[in-house]
N, C-alpha and C positions, 0 to 999 in steps of 0.2 A: 512505274514506280519501283524502286529497288526493294527486293525482298529483304525482310529482317528476320535473321535467325538468332534466337537467344541461346547462349551457352551458359549452363548453370552447373555448379559443382563446388566442391570444398575450397576454402581459402588455403588449404594445405594439400600438396600433391607429392606422392613419391615419384621416383624417376620414370616409371612405366606410365603412370597416369599423366604426368606432365607431357611426356612425348605424345601420348594419345590425344590430349587436348590441343597440343600445338599442331598436330596434323589435321585435326578437325578445323581449327582456325584457318590454316592454310587453304584447305579445300573450300571453306566458305568463301574466302576472298577470291579464289580462282573461279568460283561460280558466279561472281558478281554480286553476291548478297552482302548486306551489312551485318556485322557481328555486334550483337548487343549482349552485355553481361553486367555483373555487379561491380566490375571495375577494380577489384582488389587482387590478391595474390592467388597462388595455387592454380587451379583449373582455369580461373578467369584470366590470370596473367599469361598462362601458356597459350590459351586460345587466342588472346589478343596478339601475342608475339607472332604466332604462326600467320595470323591474318595480316598484321602490319608488315611483316617481312615479305608477304606476297602482294603488297600494294593495296590491301583492303582497308575499308573504313571500320574503325572500332569505336564503340560508344560504351561508356561505363556509367551505370546508374548507381551512384555511391550512397552508402547509408548515412554518412555524416555530412557536415557542412563545409568541408574543405576539399576543393577539387584537386589539390596537390596530393591527396591521399591515394589517388588512382595509381595503378601500376604504370610503369613507363611506356607501355605499349598502347595505352588508351589514347586515341586521338581526340575524342570529344568526351571529357569528364563532366558529368552532371551531378552536382552535389545536391542532395535532397533533404538532409536532416530527418529522414523518415525511418531510420533504423531498418528493422526487418520488414516494415511495410513496403519498402522499395521492391520487395520480391513480387508484389502484385503489379507494380509499375512495369517491371520486366516482363511478367507474364502477359499483361495486357498489351504492351507495345509490340511484342514479337509476333510474327506470323506463326511460328513453330518454335519449340524449344528442344535443344539437345542436352540431356542430363548426363554428365560424366562423373562417375564415382559419387562422392559427396557424403554429407552428414545430415543432421537435422535441418539445417538451413536449406539444403537441396531438396529434402523431402517437403519442406514448406513451399518451396517454389513449384515443385511438381504438383502438389495439392492445389495451389493457386491456379496453375495452368489448367488442370483438369476441371476445377470449378468454373473456370471461364470458358470451358469447351475448346481449349487450345491443345493441339496435338503435342505429345511429348515423345521424342525418340530417346530411348534408354540405352546408354552405352556403359556397361560395367557399373550400374548404379542400383538403386533400390529395386528389389524383386516384388513389386506391388501385386502381381497376380497371386503370389503365395499368401497374401494377406486377405484376399477376398476378390470378388468379381470386379473387373476393370472393364470399362467400355473399350472394346477392341478397335473402335474408330478413333480412339484418342491416345492409346499407349502402345508403343512399338519397340519392343526389345530388339537390339541389333548387337553384332559382335565385333564390327570393325569401324574404324573412322570413315572409311570410304562408304560403307553401307549407311552409316549415320547421316552423312551429308546428303547422299543420294536420296534417302528416304525423306529427310527433312524438306528438300527441294520439291519432291513429288507431292508433299502434303500442303504446300502453299497454294492457296486459291489463285487461279489464273485470272 
C-alpha cells in the first residue's frame, strides 16, 4: 500500500515558505508516497506543485463543495462541504503529517493529528513544546525539507 503523507500549512506562503513546501512535495513524490493536503493555495499548492512535477499523486481534501476550487496541481480533488472539519479527515487519512509554517488552521490540524495519535513533523511551524509538554513520540521539529520527508517516511508503520 502506498504511504500517505499529509502536508499542512497556511493558504498563503511567502517565497521562502513556498519553495520549502515545493521541495517537500517533490521529495514526497520521489519517495513513492502519496501527498494529501487541504487542496487550496499557499503551502498546499506549493507541495502539490512539487509532487506533481515529480510525477507524484496529489489528493486535496477541500473544505467546500466545488472540486474546481482545488489548486491546479491537485490530481484528485475531494469536495467535502465540511469546512474546517476537513482538517480531521486529513489527519485521520494520513499516515504522518508534515506541518510547514501556518496559522490557526494549521494549528488546528496539528491538534487533530496529535489527538488522533498521528505523528507530526514540524518544519518552520508552531513551537508547541514552548506551550507545554508534548509527547515526544508524536511531535518532531526539523529544520530542512530533506529531514522532514526522511523523518516522515521513518515514522510510517511498515
